[in-house]
VEXDRENTI-561303 format. One record per residue: residue in three letters; x, y, z of N, C-alpha, C in turn; residue number from 1. Coordinates in steps of 0.02 Angstrom, whole numbers, m for minus. Example, Ala and Ser with C-alpha at 12.3 -4.5 7.8 and 13.67 -1.06 7.14 Angstrom:
REM residues 2
SITE  resn     nc1     nc2     nc3    cac1    cac2    cac3     cc1     cc2     cc3  resi
SITE   ALA     660    m284     390     615    m225     390     660    m165     390     1
SITE   SER     642    m112     354     684     m53     357     645       2     394     2
END
This chain:
REM residues 244
SITE  resn     nc1     nc2     nc3    cac1    cac2    cac3     cc1     cc2     cc3  resi
SITE   MET    m897    2512   m4227    m923    2558   m4280    m989    2544   m4285     1
SITE   GLU   m1021    2576   m4309   m1091    2586   m4317   m1130    2530   m4364     2
SITE   ASN   m1151    2503   m4337   m1190    2440   m4374   m1128    2372   m4378     3
SITE   GLU   m1077    2387   m4332   m1023    2330   m4325   m1087    2257   m4278     4
SITE   VAL   m1063    2206   m4310   m1073    2155   m4294   m1047    2112   m4223     5
SITE   ILE   m1071    2104   m4183   m1017    2093   m4100   m1045    2054   m4074     6
SITE   ILE   m1105    2014   m4102   m1132    1944   m4081   m1184    1909   m4132     7
SITE   LYS   m1139    1851   m4172   m1175    1804   m4217   m1183    1741   m4195     8
SITE   VAL   m1258    1738   m4200   m1274    1654   m4174   m1302    1633   m4242     9
SITE   GLU   m1290    1560   m4265   m1282    1550   m4322   m1316    1464   m4325    10
SITE   HIS   m1383    1457   m4331   m1412    1383   m4322   m1400    1333   m4260    11
SITE   VAL   m1386    1394   m4197   m1398    1342   m4142   m1462    1326   m4114    12
SITE   SER   m1425    1260   m4110   m1481    1202   m4083   m1469    1164   m4002    13
SITE   MET   m1507    1166   m3963   m1447    1163   m3891   m1519    1072   m3874    14
SITE   LYS   m1467    1034   m3862   m1507     973   m3835   m1494     940   m3758    15
SITE   PHE   m1529     937   m3719   m1529     895   m3652   m1559     831   m3644    16
SITE   ASN   m1505     788   m3620   m1561     721   m3601   m1563     726   m3542    17
SITE   LEU   m1637     694   m3547   m1662     669   m3470   m1675     631   m3461    18
SITE   ALA   m1664     614   m3397   m1667     537   m3372   m1751     517   m3364    19
SITE   THR   m1772     455   m3369   m1822     442   m3366   m1854     415   m3303    20
SITE   GLU   m1793     393   m3267   m1814     350   m3191   m1754     397   m3144    21
SITE   LYS   m1779     381   m3085   m1757     430   m3020   m1715     373   m2976    22
SITE   PHE   m1667     409   m2956   m1609     360   m2909   m1599     355   m2851    23
SITE   ASP   m1588     303   m2817   m1572     329   m2751   m1523     334   m2702    24
SITE   SER   m1450     320   m2758   m1410     359   m2762   m1380     377   m2792    25
SITE   PHE   m1294     436   m2804   m1278     437   m2853   m1243     383   m2885    26
SITE   LYS   m1211     358   m2818   m1182     298   m2825   m1206     248   m2893    27
SITE   GLU   m1287     245   m2880   m1296     207   m2919   m1323     240   m3001    28
SITE   TYR   m1340     296   m2993   m1344     343   m3042   m1253     316   m3086    29
SITE   VAL   m1223     343   m3054   m1127     311   m3100   m1128     243   m3104    30
SITE   ILE   m1151     172   m3085   m1150     110   m3098   m1186     107   m3165    31
SITE   ARG   m1235     122   m3147   m1300     118   m3213   m1283     152   m3267    32
SITE   SER   m1272     219   m3252   m1246     226   m3328   m1190     228   m3356    33
SITE   ILE   m1130     197   m3314   m1063     150   m3351   m1117      83   m3377    34
SITE   LYS   m1123      45   m3372   m1169      m5   m3383   m1240       4   m3435    35
SITE   LYS   m1238      74   m3473   m1258      97   m3501   m1354      77   m3499    36
SITE   GLN   m1371      68   m3420   m1443      51   m3392   m1487     105   m3411    37
SITE   ILE   m1475     160   m3432   m1525     230   m3435   m1551     274   m3463    38
SITE   SER   m1589     239   m3500   m1627     309   m3521   m1679     361   m3543    39
SITE   TYR   m1640     389   m3582   m1667     475   m3564   m1724     470   m3639    40
SITE   ASN   m1772     544   m3620   m1804     587   m3655   m1759     637   m3688    41
SITE   GLU   m1755     630   m3750   m1738     718   m3775   m1768     780   m3766    42
SITE   PHE   m1742     830   m3752   m1774     900   m3751   m1719     940   m3782    43
SITE   TRP   m1756     974   m3830   m1683    1021   m3876   m1747    1091   m3827    44
SITE   ALA   m1677    1136   m3824   m1695    1198   m3770   m1705    1242   m3816    45
SITE   LEU   m1674    1256   m3872   m1655    1286   m3934   m1657    1251   m4013    46
SITE   LYS   m1683    1270   m4053   m1707    1246   m4109   m1664    1285   m4175    47
SITE   ASP   m1625    1283   m4203   m1612    1330   m4253   m1636    1379   m4250    48
SITE   VAL   m1582    1422   m4223   m1588    1490   m4181   m1540    1514   m4220    49
SITE   SER   m1565    1583   m4270   m1530    1623   m4304   m1526    1697   m4285    50
SITE   PHE   m1486    1744   m4271   m1469    1799   m4256   m1412    1838   m4255    51
SITE   GLU   m1391    1890   m4282   m1341    1952   m4265   m1373    2014   m4216    52
SITE   VAL   m1335    2027   m4178   m1339    2086   m4127   m1282    2140   m4147    53
SITE   LYS   m1295    2199   m4147   m1262    2270   m4179   m1216    2286   m4120    54
SITE   LYS   m1172    2305   m4144   m1124    2348   m4047   m1174    2392   m4047    55
SITE   GLY   m1187    2403   m3977   m1231    2466   m3951   m1276    2455   m3927    56
SITE   ASP   m1326    2378   m3982   m1385    2392   m3967   m1409    2347   m3916    57
SITE   SER   m1488    2347   m3880   m1490    2295   m3813   m1556    2275   m3841    58
SITE   LEU   m1508    2232   m3840   m1583    2157   m3851   m1612    2110   m3793    59
SITE   GLY   m1678    2112   m3788   m1727    2083   m3745   m1747    2016   m3784    60
SITE   LEU   m1738    1990   m3722   m1775    1919   m3742   m1838    1894   m3704    61
SITE   ILE   m1877    1893   m3749   m1953    1879   m3704   m1989    1794   m3707    62
SITE   GLY   m1996    1771   m3675   m2039    1718   m3684   m2061    1672   m3627    63
SITE   LEU   m2130    1642   m3621   m2130    1607   m3568   m2087    1544   m3536    64
SITE   ASN   m2075    1532   m3476   m2031    1496   m3451   m2022    1428   m3481    65
SITE   GLY   m1967    1420   m3489   m1958    1346   m3525   m1950    1363   m3622    66
SITE   SER   m1932    1439   m3639   m1926    1422   m3697   m1869    1431   m3734    67
SITE   GLY   m1809    1470   m3677   m1756    1458   m3720   m1723    1505   m3671    68
SITE   LYS   m1728    1558   m3655   m1689    1628   m3646   m1632    1624   m3624    69
SITE   SER   m1639    1591   m3549   m1599    1610   m3515   m1516    1531   m3536    70
SITE   THR   m1571    1474   m3594   m1505    1440   m3630   m1485    1470   m3676    71
SITE   MET   m1500    1569   m3716   m1483    1561   m3761   m1402    1604   m3728    72
SITE   LEU   m1443    1639   m3668   m1381    1693   m3658   m1324    1648   m3626    73
SITE   LYS   m1351    1583   m3602   m1276    1559   m3564   m1238    1504   m3628    74
SITE   THR   m1279    1522   m3683   m1214    1479   m3758   m1192    1542   m3758    75
SITE   ILE   m1228    1594   m3771   m1181    1670   m3759   m1117    1675   m3748    76
SITE   ALA   m1151    1678   m3687   m1091    1691   m3632   m1022    1623   m3630    77
SITE   GLY   m1025    1575   m3670    m998    1516   m3685    m999    1485   m3606    78
SITE   VAL   m1072    1474   m3556   m1057    1441   m3525   m1089    1372   m3511    79
SITE   LEU   m1121    1373   m3604   m1143    1296   m3620   m1111    1287   m3699    80
SITE   LYS   m1097    1253   m3718   m1099    1227   m3805   m1142    1207   m3855    81
SITE   PRO   m1172    1250   m3900   m1204    1207   m3932   m1216    1158   m3957    82
SITE   THR   m1274    1102   m3960   m1266    1018   m3970   m1247    1037   m4052    83
SITE   LYS   m1278    1124   m4086   m1280    1107   m4185   m1271    1195   m4171    84
SITE   GLY   m1236    1184   m4231   m1220    1283   m4245   m1169    1324   m4208    85
SITE   SER   m1161    1359   m4205   m1094    1426   m4193   m1126    1489   m4165    86
SITE   VAL   m1081    1499   m4092   m1098    1565   m4080   m1007    1576   m4075    87
SITE   THR   m1029    1680   m4097    m956    1692   m4125    m963    1752   m4092    88
SITE   VAL    m923    1789   m4043    m958    1866   m4006    m871    1907   m4006    89
SITE   TYR    m868    1958   m4019    m835    1983   m4029    m816    2042   m3970    90
SITE   GLY    m796    2042   m3945    m747    2073   m3851    m780    2036   m3795    91
SITE   THR    m764    2079   m3767    m772    2061   m3680    m830    2043   m3642    92
SITE   VAL    m850    2005   m3601    m936    1994   m3598    m940    1975   m3511    93
SITE   ALA    m971    2035   m3476    m979    2024   m3411   m1052    1989   m3390    94
SITE   PRO   m1034    1925   m3408   m1107    1898   m3389   m1149    1893   m3315    95
SITE   LEU   m1195    1916   m3305   m1258    1908   m3233   m1302    1870   m3238    96
SITE   ILE   m1294    1798   m3249   m1340    1746   m3262   m1377    1713   m3212    97
SITE   GLU   m1327    1695   m3156   m1358    1669   m3092   m1351    1678   m3043    98
SITE   LEU   m1388    1697   m2997   m1384    1736   m2929   m1321    1698   m2909    99
SITE   GLY   m1258    1705   m2910   m1221    1708   m2850   m1149    1653   m2882   100
SITE   ALA   m1188    1678   m2938   m1127    1621   m2989   m1064    1665   m3001   101
SITE   GLY   m1021    1612   m2985    m941    1621   m2951    m910    1647   m2885   102
SITE   PHE    m966    1651   m2843    m986    1664   m2780    m955    1588   m2764   103
SITE   ASP    m893    1617   m2696    m898    1561   m2653    m920    1573   m2561   104
SITE   PHE    m982    1556   m2562   m1034    1611   m2504    m965    1581   m2441   105
SITE   ASP    m942    1543   m2429    m906    1550   m2356    m861    1563   m2350   106
SITE   LEU    m833    1621   m2407    m803    1680   m2403    m837    1726   m2384   107
SITE   THR    m814    1782   m2355    m833    1850   m2361    m853    1869   m2421   108
SITE   ALA    m886    1931   m2427    m892    1980   m2475    m859    1988   m2477   109
SITE   ARG    m811    2039   m2458    m737    2085   m2473    m684    2011   m2525   110
SITE   GLU    m660    1963   m2496    m653    1897   m2527    m672    1883   m2589   111
SITE   ASN    m746    1892   m2591    m785    1883   m2670    m771    1896   m2699   112
SITE   ILE    m772    1989   m2717    m761    2011   m2745    m693    2029   m2797   113
SITE   TYR    m655    2004   m2751    m559    1964   m2788    m605    1909   m2819   114
SITE   LEU    m605    1879   m2796    m614    1802   m2813    m667    1816   m2865   115
SITE   ASN    m705    1846   m2894    m763    1849   m2966    m738    1876   m2981   116
SITE   GLY    m690    1939   m2987    m657    1977   m3015    m618    1953   m3036   117
SITE   ALA    m587    1879   m3012    m539    1864   m3054    m575    1802   m3108   118
SITE   ILE    m639    1778   m3106    m650    1715   m3126    m679    1780   m3195   119
SITE   LEU    m678    1835   m3192    m713    1883   m3245    m646    1906   m3300   120
SITE   GLY    m599    1868   m3251    m527    1909   m3297    m489    1971   m3289   121
SITE   TYR    m499    1987   m3229    m483    2040   m3190    m428    2071   m3147   122
SITE   SER    m398    2094   m3155    m331    2094   m3130    m333    2099   m3051   123
SITE   ARG    m297    2104   m3007    m326    2107   m2939    m298    2195   m2926   124
SITE   GLU    m261    2236   m2960    m232    2278   m2958    m298    2309   m2992   125
SITE   MET    m369    2310   m3032    m416    2329   m3077    m454    2331   m2999   126
SITE   MET    m466    2270   m2985    m501    2260   m2911    m512    2297   m2863   127
SITE   ARG    m438    2322   m2857    m418    2389   m2787    m458    2439   m2828   128
SITE   GLU    m436    2443   m2876    m459    2517   m2906    m518    2547   m2891   129
SITE   TYR    m584    2463   m2915    m644    2488   m2929    m669    2472   m2836   130
SITE   TYR    m630    2440   m2825    m659    2408   m2765    m709    2453   m2722   131
SITE   GLU    m707    2532   m2693    m745    2568   m2668    m817    2576   m2705   132
SITE   ASP    m800    2593   m2800    m856    2604   m2804    m913    2534   m2815   133
SITE   ILE    m866    2470   m2785    m937    2404   m2810    m939    2415   m2734   134
SITE   VAL    m931    2426   m2675    m941    2456   m2606   m1011    2487   m2592   135
SITE   ASP    m988    2573   m2645   m1033    2605   m2621   m1093    2595   m2676   136
SITE   PHE   m1083    2557   m2725   m1137    2543   m2767   m1196    2492   m2726   137
SITE   SER   m1165    2423   m2700   m1198    2389   m2666   m1227    2406   m2611   138
SITE   GLU   m1222    2462   m2568   m1217    2484   m2498   m1212    2433   m2481   139
SITE   LEU   m1195    2411   m2459   m1191    2339   m2407   m1091    2360   m2393   140
SITE   ARG   m1073    2404   m2350   m1021    2426   m2343    m997    2387   m2272   141
SITE   GLU   m1062    2402   m2250   m1054    2363   m2172   m1055    2295   m2157   142
SITE   PHE   m1056    2277   m2222   m1059    2181   m2218   m1002    2159   m2276   143
SITE   MET    m938    2213   m2308    m881    2184   m2334    m853    2102   m2306   144
SITE   ASP    m868    2112   m2221    m829    2055   m2164    m879    2004   m2157   145
SITE   VAL    m934    1989   m2187    m955    1953   m2197    m979    1880   m2227   146
SITE   PRO    m973    1824   m2203    m959    1784   m2246   m1060    1784   m2307   147
SITE   VAL   m1049    1798   m2377   m1074    1792   m2412   m1164    1732   m2377   148
SITE   LYS   m1110    1664   m2358   m1183    1624   m2362   m1241    1637   m2290   149
SITE   ASN   m1215    1712   m2258   m1278    1743   m2200   m1290    1808   m2257   150
SITE   PHE   m1274    1825   m2317   m1325    1858   m2363   m1409    1850   m2378   151
SITE   SER   m1432    1889   m2380   m1504    1861   m2394   m1494    1845   m2498   152
SITE   SER   m1554    1835   m2538   m1545    1826   m2607   m1543    1901   m2640   153
SITE   GLY   m1550    1966   m2595   m1581    2034   m2629   m1495    2041   m2631   154
SITE   MET   m1457    2043   m2566   m1398    2066   m2546   m1333    2035   m2620   155
SITE   VAL   m1364    1983   m2626   m1313    1952   m2664   m1292    1976   m2713   156
SITE   SER   m1401    1959   m2755   m1404    2023   m2807   m1360    2088   m2809   157
SITE   ARG   m1353    2114   m2773   m1328    2175   m2759   m1250    2158   m2771   158
SITE   LEU   m1231    2138   m2754   m1161    2121   m2751   m1118    2105   m2811   159
SITE   ALA   m1157    2045   m2838   m1144    2027   m2910   m1143    2059   m2966   160
SITE   PHE   m1211    2112   m2968   m1223    2175   m3003   m1182    2198   m3003   161
SITE   ALA   m1142    2231   m2944   m1094    2300   m2932   m1015    2255   m2940   162
SITE   ILE   m1016    2219   m2962    m956    2175   m2973    m955    2157   m3065   163
SITE   ALA    m991    2153   m3060   m1016    2134   m3163   m1032    2204   m3195   164
SITE   THR   m1031    2248   m3171   m1041    2312   m3182    m981    2362   m3202   165
SITE   ILE    m958    2330   m3175    m869    2392   m3169    m835    2385   m3237   166
SITE   GLY    m817    2443   m3248    m806    2465   m3337    m832    2471   m3368   167
SITE   THR    m810    2467   m3437    m865    2469   m3477    m854    2387   m3530   168
SITE   PRO    m893    2356   m3503    m860    2305   m3553    m884    2329   m3609   169
SITE   ASP    m884    2265   m3665    m918    2258   m3719    m982    2236   m3743   170
SITE   ILE    m985    2165   m3701   m1061    2125   m3677   m1067    2125   m3613   171
SITE   LEU   m1135    2171   m3585   m1155    2155   m3537   m1207    2100   m3540   172
SITE   ILE   m1228    2032   m3497   m1298    1987   m3498   m1323    1985   m3431   173
SITE   VAL   m1385    2003   m3431   m1422    1997   m3371   m1489    1987   m3389   174
SITE   ASP   m1487    1913   m3329   m1541    1865   m3346   m1572    1860   m3272   175
SITE   GLU   m1638    1923   m3263   m1683    1910   m3231   m1645    1929   m3157   176
SITE   VAL   m1602    1947   m3139   m1586    1971   m3075   m1598    2030   m3048   177
SITE   LEU   m1621    2088   m3115   m1649    2142   m3060   m1730    2136   m3038   178
SITE   SER   m1741    2062   m3049   m1807    2035   m3005   m1808    2034   m2945   179
SITE   VAL   m1749    2041   m2917   m1714    2023   m2822   m1717    2116   m2791   180
SITE   GLY   m1743    2113   m2756   m1706    2151   m2731   m1779    2218   m2715   181
SITE   ASP   m1779    2285   m2687   m1818    2310   m2694   m1803    2372   m2761   182
SITE   PHE   m1850    2420   m2771   m1892    2429   m2831   m1829    2509   m2820   183
SITE   ARG   m1809    2532   m2759   m1767    2589   m2781   m1693    2557   m2800   184
SITE   PHE   m1674    2504   m2779   m1607    2458   m2806   m1614    2437   m2899   185
SITE   GLN   m1686    2416   m2915   m1700    2412   m2977   m1687    2483   m3019   186
SITE   GLU   m1698    2522   m3003   m1708    2597   m3026   m1614    2630   m3042   187
SITE   LYS   m1599    2587   m2968   m1514    2608   m2995   m1491    2554   m3035   188
SITE   CYS   m1500    2493   m3040   m1455    2459   m3086   m1485    2486   m3160   189
SITE   HIS   m1528    2498   m3168   m1569    2512   m3217   m1530    2573   m3279   190
SITE   ALA   m1524    2620   m3227   m1481    2694   m3220   m1432    2665   m3237   191
SITE   ARG   m1383    2614   m3202   m1317    2592   m3222   m1331    2575   m3272   192
SITE   ILE   m1381    2530   m3306   m1381    2508   m3371   m1363    2551   m3415   193
SITE   ARG   m1416    2616   m3408   m1422    2666   m3462   m1356    2690   m3469   194
SITE   ARG   m1298    2710   m3439   m1261    2735   m3428   m1218    2697   m3477   195
SITE   MET   m1186    2605   m3454   m1151    2552   m3500   m1187    2575   m3566   196
SITE   MET   m1224    2579   m3588   m1263    2595   m3658   m1245    2652   m3678   197
SITE   GLU   m1250    2721   m3651   m1232    2786   m3683   m1161    2769   m3693   198
SITE   HIS   m1116    2725   m3645   m1031    2718   m3667   m1015    2640   m3725   199
SITE   GLY   m1049    2630   m3751   m1065    2594   m3795   m1073    2518   m3788   200
SITE   THR   m1086    2472   m3721   m1094    2434   m3708   m1158    2414   m3716   201
SITE   THR   m1143    2329   m3761   m1217    2296   m3786   m1210    2257   m3749   202
SITE   ILE   m1299    2262   m3730   m1362    2222   m3690   m1393    2184   m3708   203
SITE   LEU   m1395    2123   m3681   m1433    2084   m3688   m1475    2047   m3615   204
SITE   PHE   m1539    2059   m3600   m1579    2064   m3574   m1645    2009   m3557   205
SITE   VAL   m1634    1984   m3514   m1722    1927   m3502   m1752    1958   m3453   206
SITE   SER   m1795    1976   m3432   m1839    1998   m3397   m1927    1975   m3393   207
SITE   HIS   m1955    1958   m3322   m2021    1942   m3368   m2058    2005   m3376   208
SITE   SER   m2048    2057   m3340   m2048    2115   m3330   m2054    2157   m3417   209
SITE   ILE   m2118    2160   m3443   m2128    2167   m3532   m2087    2254   m3502   210
SITE   ASP   m2103    2265   m3468   m2124    2341   m3452   m2013    2380   m3444   211
SITE   GLN   m1999    2329   m3409   m1907    2328   m3419   m1946    2310   m3465   212
SITE   VAL   m1923    2272   m3510   m1885    2263   m3541   m1896    2310   m3613   213
SITE   LYS   m1941    2367   m3610   m1984    2422   m3657   m1915    2461   m3643   214
SITE   SER   m1914    2472   m3575   m1872    2552   m3566   m1794    2541   m3584   215
SITE   ILE   m1785    2470   m3574   m1680    2462   m3590   m1692    2435   m3678   216
SITE   CYS   m1724    2395   m3685   m1708    2355   m3748   m1740    2400   m3801   217
SITE   ASN   m1704    2414   m3847   m1741    2430   m3911   m1738    2384   m3986   218
SITE   LYS   m1678    2303   m3967   m1722    2250   m3996   m1720    2195   m3964   219
SITE   ILE   m1795    2148   m3984   m1837    2092   m3966   m1810    2030   m3984   220
SITE   ILE   m1771    1972   m3957   m1796    1896   m3974   m1857    1867   m3933   221
SITE   TRP   m1907    1835   m3979   m1976    1802   m3947   m1946    1744   m3940   222
SITE   LEU   m1944    1704   m3897   m1932    1629   m3911   m1990    1613   m3894   223
SITE   GLU   m2006    1550   m3910   m2069    1494   m3885   m2041    1417   m3921   224
SITE   ARG   m2057    1387   m3845   m2032    1329   m3862   m1957    1314   m3896   225
SITE   GLY   m1918    1348   m3893   m1854    1343   m3936   m1843    1376   m3978   226
SITE   SER   m1874    1392   m4026   m1884    1426   m4080   m1895    1497   m4102   227
SITE   MET   m1871    1530   m4125   m1858    1582   m4139   m1939    1646   m4179   228
SITE   LYS   m1946    1636   m4133   m2053    1676   m4171   m2049    1731   m4192   229
SITE   ARG   m1997    1799   m4145   m2029    1850   m4202   m1921    1859   m4181   230
SITE   PHE   m1890    1908   m4212   m1848    1960   m4194   m1855    2025   m4244   231
SITE   GLY   m1822    2086   m4186   m1840    2154   m4214   m1873    2205   m4151   232
SITE   ASP   m1859    2250   m4193   m1882    2333   m4176   m1903    2316   m4099   233
SITE   ALA   m1904    2325   m4040   m1962    2287   m3977   m2024    2319   m3958   234
SITE   GLU   m2047    2401   m3987   m2107    2399   m3977   m2150    2379   m4019   235
SITE   PRO   m2143    2358   m4072   m2211    2320   m4111   m2202    2258   m4083   236
SITE   ILE   m2148    2228   m4083   m2144    2164   m4006   m2177    2147   m3960   237
SITE   CYS   m2157    2177   m3938   m2189    2190   m3851   m2250    2196   m3849   238
SITE   LYS   m2273    2231   m3902   m2344    2249   m3885   m2393    2183   m3934   239
SITE   GLU   m2352    2158   m3970   m2414    2097   m4002   m2402    2035   m3918   240
SITE   TYR   m2325    2022   m3911   m2309    1963   m3846   m2391    1989   m3786   241
SITE   SER   m2379    2033   m3776   m2426    2063   m3747   m2485    2036   m3742   242
SITE   GLU   m2516    2055   m3793   m2604    2073   m3816   m2591    1973   m3848   243
SITE   SER   m2539    1930   m3834   m2545    1872   m3861   m2570    1805   m3792   244
END
């Protein structure tokens, strides 16, 4: 339904405790941690962020490095639990957040297709059904029986994107992975994202390329030092961001 809320983020804050000292070994860290002999600095990656995403929207997250974009996406994907506030997601999520996340690099590409599918909640039967599509889209047919540890970052990105975008998930989360690989394949990925949008998939997208963001997104969140500076239509916010 139009205007149906699919993601609701309410007063989300995320705190990380950063150790202020170095350790010579993991054993030393564990011992001093148990004895409570480690001092930490608090770092708030997100500070009281609230917004709603409507079904079918494509939301871009922009901001400088360290502004909280990836942390926000990981919170929505359920990878991180917020320190304060809540995130409610209505529907299935296909996260493409970290290059190769969910892969076992000692296994072949073929084996990783089924492994990654299982992690995403897809049955083996469904992965068999989509196997040829994944292979064709990734353009890695001759490498299916090669261990992924021998792949370049671009090859890993191709395989991960091809797996994450099978079918029509309710929500697709894409974080910077389209910056890896050649321009032609990036355009191929953009075309697939647009087709998914046409079929009702909601997109959450992070890229340092404002041109990429504008070409895909109709809504923008501008994060600055963990706080939301702007939220609204893409064109005016991207223009303000580019001129800042």
